[in-house]
N, C-alpha and C positions, 0 to 999 in steps of 0.2 A: 341375553343378545347386547343387552345395552353396555354393559363394561365392554365388550369386544368393540364396538363401533368406536367406543370413547378411545380405546386405545390405539386405533387406526387413524383416529381424528389425531390423534398426539403425535402419534409417528410421524405421521405427513407433515404437520406442523412444525415439528422439532427438523425435519428436514428441509423444509423449506425456508426457516427464518433466514440463514445464511444467506440463501440466494437470494432473497429479499433485501436485505441489508445491501448485497454487492448492487442489485438492481436499482435501488434509490438514490446510491452512491452515484452511479453513472448517472441516472435523470438528473440528478442536481449537479454535476458536472457539467452534461450538456447544458441544462436549460440556463443556467447561470455561470459562465464561463468566469475564473478569478481574476482575470485581467479587468473585467467590466462590474463584478459584484464587491462590493464593500465587507460582506458578513465572514468571508474568511479569516481566520485569524492571521496577524503579522508575528513576523519570527521575532522574539525576543531580544535573538542575537544581533540580528539587523538591525533593529530598532535601538540597540544601546552602543554597539560597537560599528555598526554600518561597516560590518564584514558579513560576507554570504557563509553560511554552513553547509552541511554535506545535504541538507534537506531543504534549503531554498529553492522555490521553484518546483519544487515536488508536483505539487496541485497543479503547477500549472504544464507541468508535462505530462502529467495524468490526462489530463484536460484535452493537450493536443495528441495524444494518443488517441483519444477517443473520437476526434474528429479527423484520424488517418493521417496525421502531420508528424511523421518520426522527426525529419529535419528541426522542426519547432520544439519538440521534446527533450529532443538531445541539446538542444540550443539553451532551452530553460535549465535543464538538470540530467545530464548526462549518466551519473552516476544511477539515479532512479530509475532511468529509461533503461540502462543496460542491465541493472539487478532484476527487475519486474518479469523478467520468463522463469527465473531463479525462486521469488518469491509467489508467482501463482501456480509453480509445481506445487512447492512447500504447502500451498494453501490448499491444491486438489488433495495431498496427501493428508493434510489433517483432516481435512470433509469428509475422508473417505473413512477414516480412523472413528470419526462423530458419527455417523450414518450405521458404523458396525457397533456402536456404545463400545469401542474401547477407548481406554484413558489416553486423555491427551496430555502428552508430556513435553519439555521442552528437549531438543533437540543434545543428544551428547556431543558437543563439539570438541575438538581437540583444540589444546590453547594456542597451538601455532596458527590453524584456523582463525581465532578471534586475533590475535597478534595481525594476521595478515590482514583482518578487513578493518581493524582501527588504524593500519597503517595506509591503507588505502585510503579511508576516508579521510585521512589529517593530509595526507597527501592531495587529494582531491581538492580539499577546501583550500590550501596553499595557492596550488596551480589556479584557481578560480578565483582567487583575490588577487593575485598578481595584478600592476597597473598594464 
């Protein structure tokens, strides 16, 4: 009887761990907004070159989304804001596979999709750094 209880507890903890990590991230972003807290890391590309990379403003955009301000999130980082539904969908698929104890593997992305993504990020970076 004891091994079965341990197995059930382990299964519950396994299922709850990713959700607890997401909840902790949400709590930190809501409690400590990036604009008012200094413990968030600064982008090394921005600190050296004074150019915004494709990820600059992503944390502020997520915090704005958690406060329900979509226009502010788009202002901080439109790429992160627009890609978030796709990332969330992929996260749900990975979580489902995780719960089923199926192996997690990298998606088999065609090279054209990789090049298109890199080109989109490069164009976004150029456009956002124009004066």
